[in-house]
N, C-alpha and C positions, 0 to 999 in steps of 0.2 A: 572439526568441532562436532560434537555429538548433539543429537536432537534431544529436546527437553523432556519429552514424555515417553521416549522409547529407547530401545538399546541399539539403535541403528546410528550409522554416520549420516551427515548430511547429504543431499543430492547434489550431483555434479551440476555446473553451471558454466556458462560461457565466461570467458576471462575478459577482463576490461582491457582497453588499449594500454600498452606500457608507457608511451609517451604522454605527458600531459601538456604539450604543446599544441598549438593550433596547427592542423595538417596543412601542408602547402597546396595540396590538391583541391582545397574546399572552394568552391565557386560562389556559395551563398554569402550575402552580406548579413551583417548583425541585425540590421532591421528586416530582412526577409525571414530570418530564422524566428525572430520574436513574433512577427506576424503569423507565421505557421503554428507556433505554439499556442498562441492565443486563439487561433481559428479551430484548432484541435480541441482545445479545452472547451470552446463554446459548443462543440459538436458532442461533448459528454465523455471524452477520454480522460482517464486518470493520469497522473504525471508519469507513472511508469509505462503506460501504453504510449503516451506521446514520446518517450525516449526510445522506445522500440521502433516506432513509425519513423522517427528521424534517422535513426540507425540504418533501418532496412530500405526504407524508400528515397530518403534524401541523402545518403551517405554522409551523415554528420555522426561520427563516433561518439562524441562527447560534448554536451552543450557547455558546461562550466569552463573548460580551457577557451573556448570561443568567445563566449559572452562574458565571463567572470562571474556569472551567476548560475545557480541551479534553476531547474525547470520551476520548482515550488516558488522560489523567490520572484521569478518572472510572473507566475500566476498571482501572487500576491500583490505586486506592483499595479496589475491590471484589474484587480478587484475580483479574481476568479479562484480565490484560494478555497479549497475544499473545506466544509464544515468540520468534517472528521478526518483524521489521518487515514491514509489508504489502508494500512495493515489493520488497524482496528476496524475499519468498515468492513473489510472481507472477513474478519472473524465474526462480526456481528451477523452478516449475511449467512454465514456458515451455520451459526448457532441457530438462527431462524430456521434454515432448511432442517436441520436435525430436530428442532421442536416440532416441526409440521410431521416428520417422519414418526417421531414418538407418539404423537397423537393418534396416528393410524395403527401403529404397532406397539401396543402398550406393554408387551412382555419382552421387548427387546433390551435385555439388561446390558448388553455390550455397548450399545450406543447411548445408554444412560450414562455410563462411564465416560464415553467420548464427549459427551455434553458437559459433564464435569470439568474435564481437561480443557475443553474450549473456554468455559466460562473462567476458569482460573487464569488462562492466558489474557482474556479481556480484562479481568481485574488488575492484573499486573501491568499491562500495557496502559490502562486508563490511569492507574497510580503515576506511571512515568510521565505521561502527557500532561497530567495536572501539575506535576512538580516543575516541568519546563515551561508551563504556561500555554501550551497549545490548546488544552480543553479547559473550560471554566471549572472552578473549584467545586461548583455544585452538580456537575454531570455525574450521573449514577446509571449503572446498569442493573437491572433488577433480575435476579436469579430465578431460573425456572426450575432448576433441579429439585429444590426443596418441594416445589408443588407436585412433582412427578411421585415423589415417594408415598 
């Protein structure tokens, strides 16, 4: 699959386990896994970081086959659901960093274009999350690119 705003292909990544069944060598009970997930979320980790930590430190390849629920569903049940989706939150932080850069370097036209592309992604994602009900309908991102010109 190609990247959305460039002529490159996507980056390589690790492959998911082929089997969707619970591994036979797993020594943790479901309650222990849930308590670890809640504990990590209270420490401020995002759902993807929790999944990586479970995979690397606790040898749990996937949570969904073991528990029947995703990490985000477990966090919802325990009242720890993030206010913004993780991908949208990262894009907002990236746009904020770029805005700070452009305040210091006003003639950096290449990064003005980068900010336009990031804001387009933010608008597309927010439209999707509003349509599925993850974001409230009145949530709005204010564009900064218009102020720069």
